[in-house]
N, C-alpha and C positions, 0 to 999 in steps of 0.2 A: 902140073899144079898139085901142091901138097893137099892131103886130106885135112879138113878142118874138124877138130874134135872139140865138142863143147857140151855143157849141160844146160840147165834151165835158167831162165831169168831170175833175178834176185839170188845170185849164186851163194850157196852155203859151202861148208867144208867139203861135203861129199861131191857136189857138182864141180867145184873148183879143182880139188885134188885128183879126183877120178879122171878128169880130162887130161891132166898132166901124166898120170900113171899110164893111161891107155895110149896116149901119143908116144910116150917113151917105149912102151911094149911093142907097138906097131913098128917103130923105128928099128927095134932089134930084129924084126922080121924082114928088114929091108924095104919097108914101106915109108915113104915120106909123109909124115903127119905132124901137125902143129896144134897145140892146145890153145883154146881161147876161153874167155868168160863173156857172158852176156850182160855185164854190169859190174859194179864194184862189189867184190866179195865182202861178206860180213866180217866183223872184228875177229871172230874165232878163226876163220879161214885165213885171214891176213897173218895172225899169230902163227898158225901152222906152217904157212909158206916160209915165213922168216926163220922159224925154228929149224926147219930142214934145209934151209939154204936156197930157196927158190924165189925168183922174181914173180910178181903177179903176171899171169898171162895177159896178152893184149886183149882189150875189149873189142869184140866183134860187133859191128853196128848194122851189118846187112849181109845178106847172101844172095846169090843169083843162080840162074840155071846152069851156069858154068861150074859151080862148086860141087865137089863131092864131100859129104859130111858124115861124121859118126856122132850119134847123139847118145849121151850118157846121163843117167840119173833122172830121166823122164821119158815118157812116150806121149805126152800131152801137148797137142799143137798150141793150146792156149798159153803154154810156157815158153814158146819158141817164136821164131819169126813168122809173120803172117803168110809169107810166101814159101814156107818150109817145104811144101809139096812140089815146088818148082825145082828144088835142088836135087842132086843125086845122093839121096840117103843110101848109104851102103851098109850101115850097121847100127843097131840100137842095143845098148846094154843098160838094164834097169832093174829096180826091185819094187816098183810100184804096180798098182793094178793096171790092167790093160784098158786104156781109155778109148782108143780108136780115133780115127781122123787123119792120121798120117798115111799118105798114099805114095806108092813108088811105081816106077815104070817097069821094074823087074824084081824078081825075088831077092830078098836081102837076108843078112845074117842077124837074127834077133835072139837075144838071151835075156829072159826075165825070170828071176828066181825069187822065192819067198824068203829072202834074207834081209837083214836090217840095213844094209848099205850097198851101194853100187860097188864099192871096193871089195865087199865080201863076194859079190858075184864074180868080179875079176879074179879074186883069189881062187875061186872054184874053177874058173876057166883056165887059169894058168896051171893049177895043180900044185900040191905041196912041195914036190921036188924042185920045181922051177922057182917057187916063192922063196925057198931056202937059199937060193943063189942070188936073190935080188940085191941091188945096191941098198945100203942102209937108208938112203934118202927116200927111195921109192917105197921101201917097206914102212918107213915112218909115216909117209903120206897115207898109206893104206890103213895103218893102225889108227891114225887120227880120224879117218872117215868112220871107222867102226865105232870108236869111242863117241864121236859126235852124234851119230844117228841112233845109237843105243842109249845115249845119256849115261855112259859108263854102265851099261847093262841094266839100267832102271826101266827102260821103255819096254812095253809089251811086245814090241816088234823084235826084240832080241831072241835069237835062237841059240841052241847049244852049239851049232856050227859057228855062229858069230863069236861066241865066247872062246871056242877052241882056236879059231883063226887069230883072234886078238892075242890070246896067250902065246901062240907060236911066234907071232911077229914081235911081241914084247920080249920074249926070251931071246930071239935073234938079236934084238937091239940092246939087250941088257937094261931094259927100261921098266920102271915101276909104273904100272898102269894108273893107279890112283893118284900118285904124285903128278904125273903128266896130265891126267884128265883135269885135275884141279887147276892147273895153269891154263888149260884150254878154256874151261868154264869161266875163269876169271876174265880172260880176254873177251869172251862172248858177252859178259855182263857189262863191259865198258862201252856204254852207248851214249855217253854224255855229249858227244859231238854231233849226234844225229838229230835232224829235225823230227817233228811229230810224224810228218808224212813218210819220211825215210824209215822210221820205226815201224809204221804200219805195213810198209811194203818190203821190209828187210827180208823176212822169211815168210813169203806170202804166195798163195796159189789161188787161182780163180776156178770155181766149180759151178756147174749147174746141177741142182738136185731138187727133186719134188717140184719142178717147174719154176724154180727161183734161181737167180744168179747171185752167187756169193763170192766175196773175197775172204778167204780164211787165212788169217795171219797168226803165227805162233812166235812168240819171243821167249826163248829158253834162257834162264838166268839163275845165278845163285844170289842175286840181289834184286828181288822184284820191286822193292820200294823205290828204286831209281826210276822205274817206269811209272809205278802207281802214284808217285808224288806229282806227276805231270798229268794227272787224270783229267782235269778240266779242259786243258788245251787239247789233249789227245781226243777227247770226246767230240770237240768241235771239228777237229780235223777229220775224224771218221765220217762225219756228215758231209764234209766237202768231197772226200774221196768217193763216197757213195753216190753223190750227185754227179760228179765229173765223169765217173765210169758207168753211169746208168745201171747201178747194181740194186738188187733188192735189199741186201744187208752186207755190212762188213763185220766179220766176227774176229775180234782180237783177243787171243788167249795169251796171258803172261804165265808161262810155266815156271814154277819154282822147282828147280832141279833137285834140291836137297829135301824139300818137304814132299815132293812128288804130288803136286797139285797144281791146278790152273786157276787163275782169276780171269773171268770173262768180263770185258767191258760191255755195259748194257746201255747203249745210247738211244734205243728206240723200243717201242712196243713189240716190233718184230723180233728183235734179238731177245727180249724178255720171253716171248713165246717160245723161241728156240730153246732157251735155257730151261724153261719149265717143262716143255713137252718132250724134248729130246734128251735132256740130262737130269730130269726129275729134280730140278733145283727149286728152291724157294727164293724168289727175287724180291728184295725190299728196297733196293737202291740202284745206283748205276754201276755197281760192281757185284759180282757173285763168285764165290769160291766153289770150285768143282773138285772135290777130293779124288785123288787117284788118276786124274786125267792129265796125261803127259804126251800122248801121241796123236798127231793129226791123222796119220794113215790108218791106225788101228782103232782109235777111240772117238775121233771127231767126224771124219768124212763118212764112215759107215752109218752113223746115226742120222746124218743129214739126208 
């Protein structure tokens, strides 16, 4: 049975493309591996796949004790199947903090690096010489992941290694990073066909912090008004999601990539308290702008 390679639920560019990259890489080592997604990828990821000539991987709806799996771009059980610990997890490749909760029957191969994307970690694992020989389509996916997760190097998660890796990949491909990133971000900003609930859950992760349960959602866009113009209906939907999932709060941040700031929806006194106490903001309505906040991993989750 082939190894199943997949990232987290609500798949973004890094979770989607890294699964493809690593399944391809394992196949080059003679290992039968197949990439999957755990839901419909976001619009940016769909653009990236089409640009580099890939079909969307099959959506994986369940796993069993018979499956051997490789997990990429997460180590958080909350972002995976409820029975993930019943499977044969053989490898984890990630760039997020170590959450804990995944259990295995035997030692496994784990690589977690403080880099901006999972594709950056894979670049590190392959080595520069091997990367230089990659097919352009695989190199293009890796570059896309780095651009996406760094917001074209605007995010504080960006390291000098990420910049160097992206530069090497772009040189190999003969690609202008800024021109390509603009196309990616335009695709990410096209959210007109999504419902309010889909927007809230599109790039969203559940966390427990300070004794409270949060869903932390981040929408990165070059056209924030497309989301903000739907404020009233989104605020109502946030309350529905909060109730349905038995959460303390839903935090929805709309990140303006170009202005490098986030607008936080404030549907409740609880979120107002988070904005004022954790982000030192002054809240006077149901939206508040947080200058300089662009990263969930570096700037949002740590203060919670």
